[in-house]
C-alpha positions as CSV (number, residue, x, y, z in Angstrom):
1,M,-6.9,2.0,0.1
2,E,-8.9,-0.6,-2.2
3,E,-11.8,1.3,-1.0
4,V,-10.7,4.6,-2.4
5,A,-8.8,3.1,-5.4
6,N,-12.5,2.0,-7.0
7,C,-13.8,5.6,-6.0
8,L,-11.0,7.2,-8.6
9,T,-10.2,7.7,-11.7
10,I,-6.9,9.4,-11.0
11,P,-3.9,7.8,-9.4
12,I,-3.5,7.5,-5.6
13,M,-0.2,9.2,-3.9
14,I,1.6,7.9,-1.0
15,T,3.1,11.1,0.6
16,E,3.7,9.3,4.3
17,N,5.1,6.5,6.0
18,G,6.7,5.6,8.8
19,V,7.3,4.8,12.4
20,V,7.8,6.9,15.4
21,T,11.6,5.7,16.7
22,D,15.2,7.0,17.2
23,D,16.2,4.2,15.4
24,D,17.0,4.6,12.3
25,K,17.1,0.8,11.3
26,K,14.3,0.2,13.0
27,R,12.2,2.9,10.9
28,E,14.1,2.0,7.3
29,E,13.2,-1.6,7.9
30,F,9.4,-0.7,9.0
31,I,9.1,1.4,5.8
32,Q,10.8,-1.0,3.3
33,R,8.3,-3.5,5.0
34,A,5.2,-1.5,4.6
35,L,5.8,-0.3,0.7
36,I,6.6,-3.8,0.3
37,Y,3.3,-5.1,2.2
38,Y,0.7,-2.8,0.6
39,L,2.5,-2.7,-2.7
40,L,2.2,-6.7,-3.1
41,S,-1.4,-6.4,-1.5
42,C,-2.8,-3.6,-4.3
43,L,-1.1,-5.7,-7.3
44,E,-2.7,-8.5,-5.8
45,K,-6.4,-6.8,-5.9
46,G,-5.5,-5.2,-9.2
47,I,-4.7,-1.4,-7.9
48,D,-2.5,-0.3,-9.8
49,N,-3.1,3.8,-9.8
50,W,-0.8,4.8,-6.8
51,I,2.5,7.1,-6.7
52,I,4.8,6.8,-4.5
53,Y,6.4,10.0,-3.6
54,G,9.8,10.9,-1.7
55,I,11.7,7.6,-2.4
56,P,15.3,8.1,-3.5
């Protein structure tokens, strides 16, 4: 994501993130952990040109 962000002047839109499972609780936990990890990682690197789509 860092490499892409450095090349773009427009926001990066995150539209898909998940895990294949029938367990809704595991799916929810995965999405929450992944988003927190990637958002914090981006912020630490100074990447702030992203949009998360589909989060209610």
